[in-house]
Kinemage of the C-alpha trace (Angstrom):
@kinemage 1
@onewidth
@group {chain A} dominant
@subgroup {mainchain}
@vectorlist {calphas} color= white
{ca met a 1} P 8.027 -11.241 14.169
{ca gly a 2} L 6.646 -14.600 15.287
{ca asn a 3} L 7.637 -18.004 13.992
{ca leu a 4} L 4.376 -18.743 12.183
{ca pro a 5} L 3.185 -16.955 9.043
{ca thr a 6} L 0.384 -14.411 9.188
{ca phe a 7} L -2.279 -14.503 6.506
{ca gly a 8} L -3.878 -11.408 5.039
{ca pro a 9} L -6.618 -11.532 2.414
{ca lys a 10} L -5.906 -14.078 -0.332
{ca gly a 11} L -4.943 -12.485 -3.645
{ca ala a 12} L -4.256 -8.991 -2.260
{ca trp a 13} L -1.050 -7.196 -1.288
{ca ser a 14} L -1.273 -6.745 2.463
{ca ala a 15} L 0.799 -5.550 5.409
{ca thr a 16} L -0.601 -8.511 7.366
{ca ser a 17} L 0.568 -11.177 4.865
{ca lys a 18} L 3.995 -12.365 6.037
{ca pro a 19} L 5.611 -15.763 5.475
{ca asn a 20} L 7.846 -15.089 8.522
{ca leu a 21} L 10.337 -17.731 9.587
{ca leu a 22} L 9.621 -20.565 7.178
{ca his a 23} L 12.147 -22.653 5.360
{ca asn a 24} L 10.792 -23.666 2.015
{ca asn a 25} L 11.198 -23.358 -1.733
{ca met a 26} L 11.587 -20.133 -3.642
{ca ala a 27} L 11.411 -19.367 -7.351
{ca leu a 28} L 11.466 -16.334 -9.631
{ca asp a 29} L 9.011 -15.823 -12.451
{ca ser a 30} L 9.975 -14.216 -15.768
{ca thr a 31} L 9.207 -10.702 -14.441
{ca gly a 32} L 11.320 -10.998 -11.275
{ca asn a 33} L 8.563 -11.720 -8.756
{ca val a 34} L 9.636 -14.009 -5.914
{ca tyr a 35} L 7.394 -16.925 -4.941
{ca met a 36} L 7.653 -18.956 -1.731
{ca phe a 37} L 6.016 -22.362 -1.765
{ca phe a 38} L 4.798 -24.332 1.215
{ca gly a 39} L 7.196 -24.360 4.183
{ca gln a 40} L 7.888 -25.475 7.724
{ca ser a 41} L 8.012 -23.257 10.794
{ca gln a 42} L 11.176 -22.650 12.773
{ca pro a 43} L 12.319 -24.278 14.889
{ca ala a 44} L 11.585 -27.386 12.853
{ca thr a 45} L 8.560 -28.791 14.662
{ca leu a 46} L 6.921 -30.454 11.648
{ca thr a 47} L 4.405 -27.628 11.511
{ca gln a 48} L 4.058 -27.460 7.756
{ca phe a 49} L 2.043 -25.259 5.419
{ca asn a 50} L 0.819 -25.493 1.828
{ca ala a 51} L 0.489 -21.764 1.192
{ca val a 52} L 1.993 -19.948 -1.787
{ca trp a 53} L 3.332 -16.412 -1.276
{ca lys a 54} L 4.348 -13.747 -3.804
{ca phe a 55} L 6.729 -10.800 -3.403
{ca asp a 56} L 7.233 -8.087 -6.017
{ca pro a 57} L 10.561 -6.333 -5.292
{ca thr a 58} L 9.506 -3.292 -7.355
{ca arg a 59} L 6.603 -2.436 -5.007
{ca ala a 60} L 7.408 0.493 -2.711
{ca asp a 61} L 5.381 -0.951 0.193
{ca lys a 62} L 7.324 -4.278 0.152
{ca tyr a 63} L 4.171 -6.228 1.045
{ca trp a 64} L 3.705 -9.934 0.404
{ca met a 65} L 0.655 -11.468 -1.246
{ca tyr a 66} L -0.866 -14.700 0.065
{ca val a 67} L -1.689 -16.316 -3.304
{ca ala a 68} L -3.009 -19.826 -2.752
{ca gly a 69} L -3.249 -22.760 -0.364
{ca ser a 70} L -4.524 -22.885 3.181
{ca ser a 71} L -3.711 -20.885 6.294
{ca ala a 72} L -4.161 -24.072 8.353
{ca gln a 73} L -1.213 -26.146 9.549
{ca asn a 74} L -0.436 -29.697 8.397
{ca val a 75} L -3.140 -29.812 5.696
{ca ala a 76} L -3.914 -33.120 3.960
{ca ala a 77} L -4.023 -33.239 0.162
{ca val a 78} L -7.282 -32.986 -1.776
{ca arg a 79} L -6.853 -34.930 -5.005
{ca gly a 80} L -9.374 -35.127 -7.787
{ca thr a 81} L -9.280 -37.086 -11.018
{ca leu a 82} L -5.799 -37.506 -12.458
{ca gly a 83} L -5.323 -35.251 -15.477
{ca gln a 84} L -8.404 -33.105 -14.815
{ca tyr a 85} L -8.290 -29.620 -13.312
{ca ala a 86} L -10.507 -28.959 -10.300
{ca ser a 87} L -10.401 -25.779 -8.210
{ca ala a 88} L -10.876 -27.838 -5.022
{ca asn a 89} L -7.627 -29.791 -5.585
{ca met a 90} L -4.928 -28.807 -3.107
{ca pro a 91} L -1.496 -30.220 -2.303
{ca ala a 92} L -0.685 -31.364 1.195
{ca ser a 93} L 1.461 -29.190 3.448
{ca arg a 94} L 5.062 -29.993 2.585
{ca ile a 95} L 8.683 -28.935 2.349
{ca tyr a 96} L 11.561 -29.683 -0.039
{ca ser a 97} L 9.503 -29.890 -3.212
{ca ala a 98} L 10.884 -28.884 -6.579
{ca val a 99} L 9.145 -25.991 -8.315
{ca ala a 100} L 9.174 -24.664 -11.870
{ca phe a 101} L 7.442 -21.973 -13.920
{ca asp a 102} L 5.923 -22.455 -17.360
{ca gly a 103} L 4.741 -18.985 -18.378
{ca asn a 104} L 2.300 -17.889 -15.656
{ca val a 105} L 1.724 -21.449 -14.406
{ca phe a 106} L 3.863 -22.917 -11.654
{ca trp a 107} L 4.306 -26.576 -10.886
{ca ala a 108} L 5.362 -28.239 -7.629
{ca phe a 109} L 6.788 -31.760 -7.642
{ca gly a 110} L 7.341 -34.170 -4.747
{ca gly a 111} L 8.723 -33.023 -1.399
{ca glu a 112} L 8.320 -34.178 2.178
{ca glu a 113} L 4.899 -34.373 3.809
{ca gln a 114} L 5.052 -34.818 7.587
{ca gly a 115} L 8.213 -36.931 7.437
{ca val a 116} L 7.204 -38.932 4.333
{ca tyr a 117} L 9.064 -38.215 1.097
{ca leu a 118} L 6.813 -37.932 -1.950
{ca ala a 119} L 7.757 -39.069 -5.411
{ca val a 120} L 5.974 -37.821 -8.505
{ca ser a 121} L 3.885 -40.761 -9.696
{ca asn a 122} L 0.378 -41.611 -10.829
{ca thr a 123} L -0.840 -41.251 -7.244
{ca thr a 124} L 1.075 -38.063 -6.417
{ca pro a 125} L 1.066 -36.008 -9.634
{ca pro a 126} L 2.577 -32.504 -9.696
{ca phe a 127} L 0.506 -29.625 -8.314
{ca cys a 128} L -0.257 -26.790 -10.721
{ca cys a 129} L -1.385 -23.245 -9.957
{ca his a 130} L -1.712 -20.049 -12.021
{ca ala a 131} L 0.565 -17.282 -10.799
């Protein structure tokens, strides 16, 4: 297994989707699925990602699903209008953010983006995605 993640088709369980050696945030949803958010490759080289991964421990194949974000490294944020949903909005690659579930919606707050710590504010609102 290499240090960098491998990306299968987005939204599908796949043998080729593997987060690999990333340190990042994890959360459980109300049904026991595991989500990994963003991450940085090992060894810590500031190669960061903004991908979201899902793992269902009840699946016999034990595959991961690449859910959202980009397969590119060190991605800059795409921010739209504050308070308005837009499918093109995307958080920057980051680590150490806080994450929470609200039903089938997850939220990511703050974190570190290429050595800069982010605070949740009017200019860096939380990122939201449907699980």
